[in-house]
N, C-alpha and C positions, 0 to 999 in steps of 0.2 A: 591447477584449477580444473580438474576433471569432473567435478560435481556438476558444473554448468553444462557439460557435454551429455550428462547421463539421463536427464529426465525424459526428453523426447526419444533418445536413442535406447534407453533401457525401457522397453515397451511394458514390461511387467510392472515396473515402478510407476510409470506414467499412468497406466490404466488403473492401477490400484488406487492412485491418488484421485483420479476422476471418479472411480466407483465409491470411494469413501465420501467424497463431496456430495455425490448424488444421493447416497444413503442418508447423509445428514439433512439434505434438502427435503427428501421424501418424509423422513421422520418428523422434521419440523412442521412441514405442511400438514401431516396427519394430526399432530397435536394441536395445531392452530385451528383447523377447520372441522374437527370432528363434531363440534356442537354448533356449527355455523353453516347454514344451507347455502349452496351456490346462488340461489335466487336472491337471498338477502345480500350477499356480497356484491352481486352484479348491480342490484338496485342502488346500493350505497356508492359504488364506484361510478355509476352513471351520473351522479350528482356533481362530480369533480369537474372543474373548469379545465379543459385540455390545454388552454393557453399557458396556464401556470405550470402544468406538467411539462410542456415543451420548454418553458423557462428553466425548470429543474434539470432537464437533460442538457440544456446548454451550459448550465453552471457546472454540471458534472464533467462535461467535455473541457470546460475551462480549467477544472481541477487537474485533468490529465495534461493539458497544454502547459500549465505552469511548470510541471516537472520537465517537460520537453524544453521550455525556454531556459531553465536553469542548466540543464545538461548542455545545451547548445552554447551557452555563454561560457561555461567553464572550459569546454573543449576548444572554443575559439581562442581563449586566453592561453591555452597550451599549444596553439598552432594547428589545431585540427578544425578545419572549416566543415561543418556539417549543416545540411539543410534542415529546416524545421520539420519537413516530412520524415526524414530519417529519425530525428529525435522523438517525434510522436510515435513512430513505430517502436522504438526502444521503450518508451514509457508504457505503451499498451502491452508489450511483451512482459514487462515487469509487473503490471497490474494482474495479468492473467496467471503468471506463475506464483505470485504472492497469494492469489485467491485460492489456488488448488493445493497449496502446500501448508502444513501446520506451521503456525507462528509466522507465516509469510516469509519462509526461509528460502523459497525458490526463485524469487524475483530477481535479485541482483546477480546471482550466478548465471541465470539465463541471459540477462542483458549483456554481461561480460562476454559470453560465448558468441552471441550474434553480432556484437560490436567487433569481436575478433574476426568473425567471418567477413566483415566489411573492411578489414584492414586497420582497425584501430588497436594500437598496442594495449596489452592487458594492464600495464602500469597506468596509462592514461584513463582507461575505462574504470579500473578499480578505484583510483583516487576520486574521479568524478562522482561515482556512485556513493562512495563513502562520505564525501562532503555533502552531497544531497541528502543522504540518509541522516547524517549527524544534524544538519540544519533542520530537517523535518522533525527529528526527535526533540530537539531543543525547543522548537516553536510549538509543538504539541504540548510539551511539558509546561512551557510558559503560558499557553492559552488555558490549560487545565487549572493551573494555580491561580492565574489572574481572574478567570471567571468565577472560581470558587471563592476568592476573596471578595469579589465585587457582589456576587449574588449568593452568598453563603447560606442564608436562611432559606431562600427559595430553592436552592439545589438540595439541601438536606431534607426539606419537606417532600421533594419529588423522588428521592432515592432511598427512602426509608427501607432498611434491611439490606441495602446493597453497599453501605459505607465500607465494609471490609474489602469488597471487590475493587472499589475505587482506590483505596489506599494501596492495595496490592498492585494495581495497574500503575500508579505513580512510582512505586518502588521499582517495578520492572523497567519502566522508562528510564529511571535514573541509572540503573545498573547497565542497561544497554548503551546508554549515552556515554558512560565512562569507558566501556569497552571500545566503542566506535572512535571516540576521541583518542584513546590510546593507540588504536590502529593507524590513525591518521598522523599522529605526531611522534610515535615511537617506531623508529626503523627496526629495532630489535624485535618488537612485538609482531609487526607485520611479517618479518622474516620467519619467525617461529610458526606463524599461521600457515604461510606458504609451504615451508618445509614439512609441517605436520600433514598438510593435504597430500603432498607428494608421497610421504611415507605411508599414509593410509592407502593411496592408490597402488603402491607397491604391494602392500599386504593383501589387498583385495584383487591383486593380479590384473589391475586395470592398466597400470603403467609397466611397460615391458623393458624400457631402457632408462633406468633411474638416473644414471650419470648424465646422459644428454638432457634429461628433463631438468635436473638440478642446474645445469649450465644455463638453460633457457630461463629458469626461475631467477637466477642471479642477474641475468640481463634485464629481466622485467623489474626486479627490485631496484636496480640502478636507475631505470627510467622513473620508477615510482618515487625514489628519493629526489630526483630532479623536479618532478611535478610538485612534491610537497614544498620544496624550497620556493618554487614559483608561486604557489598559492599564498604562502606566508608573506610574499612581497606585494600582494594585491588585495589589501583589506577592503577596498571599495567593491571588488568583485563579490566578496562574502556578504557585504552589507546589502548589495543588490539582491543576492539570492535569499537573504533573510526576508526582505520585503516581499519578494515573489512567493516565497513559501508561506508567509502569513496570508497573502491573498489566496493561495491555493487551499489552505486549511479553512479559511472563512467560506470559500465556495462550497467545500464539502459539508461543513457544519450547518450551512444555511439551507440545505436541500429539504429537510422536514418543514421549513417555513413555507416553501413553495407549495407543498402538499397542504399545509394549513390554510394558505390563501385559496387553493383550489377548491376547498370545501366551504368557501365563503365565511371563514372564521376571522375574527379580528380582535379578540379580547386581550391577547398577549402580543408582546412586541417581538421583533426579530431577535433581539439580544436575549430575551427569555428563552426562546427555543434553541438558540445557538449555545447558550450556557448548559442546557441539559444535554445537547448532542455532544458537546466537548466532554462532559462528564461521562457519558455513555461510551464514547470512543476510548477514553483512557481506561475505563473499567473492563470492557470486553477484551482489550489487548492482553489482559492477564491470563486468558485461557488459550491454549495452543490448538485452536480448531481452524481448519481451512476456511478463509473468508469470514471467520467468527460466526459461521452459520449456526443457528440455534440459540446461542447466547445473545446475539444481537437482537433477534426477534423477541426473546424472552425479556431482555432488558427494556426494549422499546415499550412493551406492554405495561411494564411497571412504571417507567419514567415519564411516558408521554400521555398517560391517562388523563392528567390534568388538562391538557390542551384539547384533546379530541373527544373525551367522554366515552362512555361504554359503546354507544351506537357506531361511532366513526373510528374507533381505535384500531380495529382489525383492518378495515379498508385503508386507513392511513398507513399502517405498517406495510401492507402489500405495496402500495404506491411508493413509499419511501425506499424500501429495499430494492424495488425494481429500478428506481432512479439511481441510487447510490451504489448498487452492486450488480444485480442480475442482468440488466441490459448491457452494462459495460463488460461484464464477464463474457457474455455471448460475443459481443463485438470484438473484444480483445482476443478471445479464443480463435475467432476466424482469422484475425491478423497474424496471430502466433503460428497457426497451422499453415497459412499461406507463406509466411516467411520461412518456416522450416522446410516446406516443400520446395521453395525456390532455391534455398541454400544447401539442401541436404547433400547434393553432389559436388558442392564447392569445397576445395581444400581450405583448411584454416590458414589464413595468411600470416 
């Protein structure tokens, strides 16, 4: 699992990821604001009720906290007592590295690395994160399908021209889900994944002692197998995590509604806006861009025009993306850098 070691330590790779993300943000901002004066934007933003925006930030923090609760509960069932503070740290690190890497591929490896720094065995952390990810994928897929069936005509009217992107997103979620479930319940598959990573590390000359590394991998796989057997014996634990993940997703999907209320609008219900946000989330996941920057903003302009109209659409986009991405990106980045600085001289336990 040397990938999780590399992003902060491989400075070239880390800064290239940051540079690419900043380039996407700058290009997106240029395209959005080239025909919109700063005075117009500030005048529109000043109309928003700050209390609802604070509520949106609270809901976004609840979204992060739900992942921390799930991690803490699974770890506790495996015999690892972690504080909520620790689990929040891991959730924020995951958010940050997901945000700066294409297709959110950097989050889980970074979490495994910093958990290992804190003395948590890789088998425990890998299984915990795989279970969390599988449940998250399942519930996102369930929400996407359920809301589409419930509000099919309303959704289709709002996403005209983007139907192929939505279908592609659903397909990618299904494929990813099959792979994740296979990794959880197939010992041979997870073994091939670990061995493949070790062989890749040897070819890239990152791993200098392959035989010792393979021995450690075998030890971790044995721990992993015991963890899987444990999880299978505790279906109530999974049921609890499914409920918490549903709450987590509803928190995230409801953020545009807080912006909607902040602009003193009331024609549409919470579930109308949640339905469109679910559809948008599934759709933008089809494109491998860091933080879905660019595609999220473009999709918002297409899908949320009905709710905000031409005058408030761009201000609503700015506030929504600040609440559900940019503010948390900055905060989680600070936490990730502080954690790295604190643990950089610590040996991996």
